C-alpha positions in Angstrom: 155.2 228.7 32.4 154.3 228.9 28.7 157.1 229.9 26.3 156.2 232.2 23.4 153.2 234.4 24.1 150.1 233.6 22.2 148.0 235.8 19.9 145.3 237.6 21.8 147.5 238.8 24.6 149.4 242.1 24.8 152.7 240.6 25.9 155.2 239.6 23.2 158.3 237.4 23.2 161.4 239.3 24.4 159.4 242.1 25.9 160.8 243.7 29.0 158.7 243.5 32.1 160.9 245.8 34.1 158.4 248.6 34.5 155.6 246.2 35.7 156.3 246.7 39.4 153.8 247.2 42.2 154.3 250.4 44.1 152.6 251.2 47.4 153.0 254.7 48.9 151.8 255.3 52.4 149.0 252.8 51.7 146.5 252.8 54.5 143.2 251.1 55.1 140.9 251.6 58.1 137.7 249.8 59.0 136.0 252.0 61.5 138.4 252.5 64.4 140.7 249.6 63.3 143.7 250.2 61.0 144.2 247.1 58.9 147.1 248.6 56.8 149.2 251.4 58.2 151.1 253.7 55.8 152.6 250.9 53.9 155.4 252.0 51.5 157.1 249.4 49.4 158.0 248.4 45.8 157.4 244.8 44.7 160.1 244.3 42.0 159.9 242.4 38.8 162.1 239.4 38.1 161.8 237.9 41.6 159.2 236.0 43.6 158.3 238.2 46.6 156.9 236.5 49.6 154.3 238.3 51.7 154.3 237.2 55.3 152.6 238.1 58.5 150.3 236.7 61.3 146.6 236.4 60.8 145.1 239.9 60.9 148.4 241.5 59.9 146.8 243.1 56.8 148.1 240.9 54.0 144.8 240.0 52.4 143.6 243.6 52.7 146.7 244.8 51.0 146.3 242.3 48.1 142.7 243.3 47.7 143.7 247.0 47.3 146.3 246.0 44.7 143.5 244.3 42.7 141.1 247.2 43.2 138.7 245.2 45.3 139.1 247.5 48.3 139.8 251.3 48.1 142.5 252.7 50.2 141.6 255.1 53.0 144.8 257.0 52.2 147.9 256.6 50.1 148.2 254.9 46.7 148.9 251.5 45.1 149.7 251.2 41.4 150.9 248.7 38.9 153.3 250.2 36.3 152.3 253.6 37.6 148.5 253.1 37.2 145.7 252.1 39.6 144.1 248.8 38.9 140.9 250.6 37.8 142.8 252.6 35.3 144.3 249.6 33.5 143.2 249.2 29.9 143.0 245.4 30.1 143.4 244.3 33.7 143.4 240.6 33.1 146.2 241.0 30.5 148.3 243.0 33.1 147.5 241.5 36.5 146.5 237.9 37.4 145.0 237.5 40.9 144.2 234.5 43.0 142.4 235.4 46.3 139.6 232.9 47.0 139.1 229.5 45.2 135.7 229.2 47.0 134.3 232.1 45.0 133.7 230.0 41.9 130.1 229.4 40.9 129.6 225.8 41.9 127.3 225.0 38.9 129.5 226.4 36.2 131.9 224.1 34.3 135.6 225.0 34.5 136.0 225.6 30.8 132.9 227.8 30.7 134.2 229.9 33.6 137.4 230.6 31.7 135.6 231.1 28.4 133.4 233.8 30.0 136.5 235.6 31.3 138.2 235.3 28.0 135.3 236.8 26.1 134.9 239.7 28.5 138.6 240.5 28.2 138.9 240.2 24.4 141.0 237.0 24.6 140.9 234.2 22.1 138.9 231.1 23.1 142.0 229.1 22.2 143.7 230.6 25.2 141.2 228.7 27.4 142.6 225.4 26.2 146.1 226.6 26.6 145.8 227.6 30.3 143.7 224.4 31.1 146.7 222.4 29.8 149.1 224.6 31.6 147.4 224.0 35.0 146.8 220.3 34.1 143.0 220.5 34.2 142.2 219.5 30.6 140.8 216.1 31.7 138.2 217.8 34.1 137.5 220.9 32.1 133.8 219.9 31.7 133.2 219.2 35.3 131.3 221.7 37.4 133.3 223.7 39.9 131.3 222.4 42.8 132.3 218.9 41.9 136.1 219.7 41.9 138.4 219.1 44.9 139.8 222.1 46.6 143.1 221.5 44.9 141.5 221.5 41.5 139.5 224.6 42.2 142.8 226.2 43.2 144.2 225.3 39.8 141.1 226.6 38.1 141.5 230.1 39.7 145.2 230.0 38.8 144.2 229.2 35.2 141.9 232.3 35.3 144.9 234.4 36.6 147.1 233.2 33.8 144.5 233.6 31.1 145.7 237.0 29.9 149.3 236.0 30.1 149.9 238.9 32.6 153.0 240.6 33.6 152.1 240.5 37.3 150.7 237.7 39.5 149.1 238.5 42.9 148.4 235.3 44.9 146.9 234.9 48.3 147.4 231.4 49.8 147.5 229.6 46.4 149.0 226.5 47.9 145.9 225.6 50.0 144.4 222.3 48.9 147.3 221.3 46.6 148.9 218.0 47.1 152.6 217.5 47.1 152.8 217.2 43.3 150.7 220.3 42.9 152.8 222.3 45.4 156.0 221.5 43.4 154.2 222.3 40.1 153.1 225.7 41.4 156.6 226.4 42.8 158.1 225.7 39.4 155.5 227.8 37.6 156.1 230.8 39.8 159.9 230.7 39.6 159.7 230.3 35.9 157.3 233.3 35.7 159.8 235.4 37.7 162.7 234.2 35.6 161.0 235.7 32.6 161.2 239.0 34.3 157.6 239.2 35.5 156.4 240.2 39.0 155.1 237.7 41.6 153.6 238.7 45.0 152.9 235.6 47.0 151.2 235.3 50.4 151.4 232.0 52.3 151.6 230.7 55.8 153.6 227.6 54.7 157.1 228.7 55.7 159.0 225.7 54.4 157.4 226.3 50.9 158.0 230.0 51.0 161.7 229.4 51.8 162.0 227.3 48.7 160.0 229.6 46.4 160.6 233.3 47.4 163.6 235.4 46.6 162.6 238.4 48.6 160.4 238.9 51.7 157.9 241.5 52.9 156.7 241.0 56.5 153.7 242.8 57.9 152.9 243.0 61.6 149.7 244.8 62.8 149.4 246.5 59.4 153.0 247.8 59.4 156.0 246.7 57.3 158.7 245.3 59.6 160.9 243.7 57.0 161.7 244.2 53.3 164.7 242.0 52.7 166.1 239.4 50.3 165.5 235.8 51.6 169.2 234.9 51.7 170.2 238.0 53.5 167.6 237.3 56.2 168.6 233.7 56.6 172.3 234.7 56.8 171.6 237.0 59.7 170.1 234.0 61.6 172.4 231.9 63.9 173.1 228.5 62.3 172.1 225.5 64.2 174.0 222.2 64.7 172.2 218.8 65.1 174.0 216.4 67.4 173.3 212.8 68.5 175.3 211.3 71.3 174.8 208.5 73.8 176.1 211.1 76.4 173.7 213.8 75.3 173.1 215.3 78.7 176.9 215.5 79.5 177.4 217.1 76.1 174.6 219.6 76.8 176.2 220.7 80.0 179.6 221.0 78.4 178.3 223.2 75.5 176.1 225.3 77.7 179.1 226.1 79.7 180.8 227.4 76.6 178.0 229.8 75.9 175.9 227.7 73.5 172.1 227.4 73.6 171.2 223.7 73.6 167.8 222.1 73.3 167.0 218.4 73.7 165.2 216.8 70.8 165.0 213.3 72.2 166.9 211.1 74.5 170.2 211.3 72.5 169.5 214.3 70.2 170.4 217.9 70.7 170.1 221.1 68.7 172.9 223.6 69.3 173.1 227.3 68.5 175.9 229.7 69.3 178.7 227.3 68.2 179.4 225.9 64.8 179.7 222.2 64.0 183.5 222.2 64.1 183.7 223.7 67.6 181.0 221.3 68.8 183.0 218.4 67.5 186.2 219.6 69.0 184.6 220.2 72.4 183.1 216.6 72.4 186.4 215.0 71.3 188.4 216.9 74.0 185.9 215.7 76.6 185.9 212.1 75.4 182.2 212.3 74.4 181.2 210.0 71.5 179.1 211.4 68.7 176.7 209.4 66.4 175.8 212.4 64.3 177.1 215.9 63.8 175.8 218.2 61.1 175.2 221.9 60.5 171.6 222.9 59.6 170.4 225.7 57.4 168.5 228.3 59.3 164.7 227.7 58.9 162.6 230.6 57.7 160.0 229.6 60.2 162.4 230.2 63.1 163.6 233.5 61.8 160.1 234.7 61.1 158.8 233.7 64.6 161.8 235.6 66.2 160.9 238.6 64.1 157.2 238.6 65.1 158.1 238.0 68.8 160.5 241.1 68.6 157.8 243.2 67.0 155.2 242.1 69.6 157.8 243.1 72.3 158.3 246.5 70.8 154.6 247.1 70.5 154.0 246.0 74.1 156.8 248.4 75.3 155.3 251.2 73.2 151.9 250.6 74.7 153.2 250.6 78.3 155.2 253.8 77.8 
């Protein structure tokens, strides 16, 4: 993220971003008989990267569109620093949004796209060059959007989001199309953005990347909030797993299962064990004379915890429907 803030933006070095939170209060959106977002009440805090998770159709994109004023709520409110998006004096200087990289005009050059946005928001043309450099697109700035790869288009819409040096970023699947270098670049940018005290709301289906990027998680299911929790707290609640390799894997599986562990084969000689920590697995194998080629504890994966959470929510919903 850029260091000192440039002329032409409203933010200044050393400014506190603490008040720039996103607040949703009983936020609801219906499309005919279908409720896409159901009485969502949550505060997205500044200074952290907040991950926004949920299955397809959970209501994430609809929620983000309401934050950015693209959809109007059926009921409830959503505000940034206490104001609706439509009430912001200079929206691009307050909130940067990335929703759809395919929405760029294919015949417009990248630099021209940013220049038009800068002019319409009272920003210096110099800011265009700065954000192109920030997203590493200077060398292709004169190419037409339709000639850019998906990853480059994704960087271009990120440049547009950063143009006003906003206090808040709202991003829907910004990793799509980025290569490995681009993913790491974006992760670094978002974490630096949050470290400056700004607000980041990030939606993505890539759980491994979300685990490395987000500090806090919001999880939607069928339009309802089912989790609002710090990442580390959620992972600590999960049962740790132990990876084991042994030439006597089946014998070890039976032994550990008999001690109450859950054991899954991951190959002829590889097991994943939950319910016992690595030291107890090792002690049990040694006492039984079972040789081990590998024994290591594994950090809980967000993907596993998330899938368990969604399965539990599906079960509660099915039970409620049958009642």
